[in-house]
N, C-alpha and C positions, 0 to 999 in steps of 0.2 A: 602491331607495338610492338613484339617480342625482338622484331627484327632491330629497332630503332634502338629501345632496354641494350639487345645484345654489342651495338654499335656503339653507345654511347660508353658501355662496360668498357670494350675493347680499346675506341682512340679518342676520348674526353680526352686524356690529359694530353696526346701530341695533337689536336687540334688546337686546346686554348692555347701550346705552345708554338705551335706555326701562326696562330696570328696575333698572336703577342710579338712573336718576332718579326712578325711583316708591320707591325704599329712601331718597335723601336729601331728599327732598323729604315725606314720612312721618315719616322721623327729626323733621326739622326743625319740622315743624309739631305735634306729639306734645309735643317740648319745651318751645317758645315756650309753647303752651298752659299744659302742665302750670308752666310758671313762673310765667305772669301769671293763671292762673284756678282751682288747683288746689293743696291745699293740704295731701289727702291721703298719707300719708306711703308710703303701698304701691305710688302712683303716682309721685311725685317720683323716688323712688329709680333708676326708671328711666331717667330723664333723662340720665345722661350715659353710659348704653350706646345712646339712641337718637343720639348727641351723636358718639357713636364711630363707630357706625356710616356716620352719613352724611358723617363726615370720609374714610372708608375708600371708599364709594362715590363719592365728589367725585374721588377719587386716579382711583382707576380706570377714571371716567367721562373723565378728561382725553386718559390713553393711548390708552382706546377712539376720543376724539373726533380722537382724529392718524392714529391708521390710517383709519378712516370717511375724512377728509379725506385720505392717500393714496390709499385705492381711488377716489375720485374726481376727484382729479388737480384740489384744491381748496386745496390748500397755499399759500401768496402765493410770488409769484416775479418779482424785477426780470428782462425783457426787452427792455427799450429799445436795449442796445448789440446785441439779437441785430436789427434793423430792415432791417440792410442785407448781411443774408446772401440766396445765391439761393435761391428757392425752393423749390430742391430739395431743402437746408439747413436748412431752416426746422423741418421735424417731428423734427429731431434736436438741434436743439441745446440742449435740455436733456440731453441723453446725457450729459455729462461731470459736469453738477453731481448729477445718481442715480444715478452711480458714487459718488459722492465720502459723500453721501447715504447708500448703500444699505451703505458698508465701514466708516463711523461708526455704523450702525444694529448693524451685527455684533458691532463695536467693545462697544457698551453691552449687550447680548444677551451677550455674552461676562463682562463686568463683573457685571452684575446677574444671571448665574447662577451667578458666584463670591461674590453677597451671598447669595442662597437657598443655597446650600451650604453657607456658613460659618453664617450662622443657623440650618438642621436643625440644625447638633453642637451648638447652644446650647439652654438653657431659654427662651427669650423668647415671652412671650406679651405680648398686649393689654393694657392695665389693663381697660379696661371689658369686653368682651369675652369675652376671656382666650381668642382663638385663637393659634395661633402666627403668629410675626411673617413666617415664611418666607411664607407663604399671600398677604400684604398686598404683601410684598415678589416675591412670584412675576410681577404684571403687568407689571413693567419687561421682564425678559429678554420674555414672551409679547410684549407691546404692540411693543417694537421689532421683533423678529421679524414678527409679523404683518404690521406698515409696511411692511419692507424684502419683503416678498411682493408686497404690491400694489401697490408702486411698478413692482417684477419685473414684476409680472405686467398693468401695464397697457400694457407694452413688449408679451409675448410677444401680448398680444391685439390689438395693434395702438391702443390708446387715447391710447397717448402725443400721435398725430397729434390728438385731440382739444384738447390743450393748446396746441398754435397759435392754433387760436379765441380760443380764453377768454384767451389773452396779449392777443392784439391790442382783445378787446373793452376789457379795460382800460387 
């Protein structure tokens, strides 16, 4: 069980991104191929479904990409203003920004939760796939919560110290 949790912790975003990218590419390739080379109505009627699946996959892909960047400490940071800090303070130079970032993320989690909650009370479905829209909107609170967790996790694991070397290389 511990191996499974470790695998999820280390690879969740990557697995999701690969799966979503596969759906995105397959859907767009199918749609483009059918549009230009196929005139069989039985095949052309599914292009709008593949296009909508590609759109939703792209949206989810972006949000999981943000969580992956937070996990790896790969978000862009402006750090020139901290160059004159004493060495003992440099590992903590992003702490205030990260606290603000997590607070903002938690605000978006709450707003996303409200969006999902309100949408579940209505029968709003996507046009092509027919799935409830709350499932599509669910990525907002999930990804911002995951991003917040990844930012906090870097401090718990002591990985925020690596941000100093990354920022110095830029």
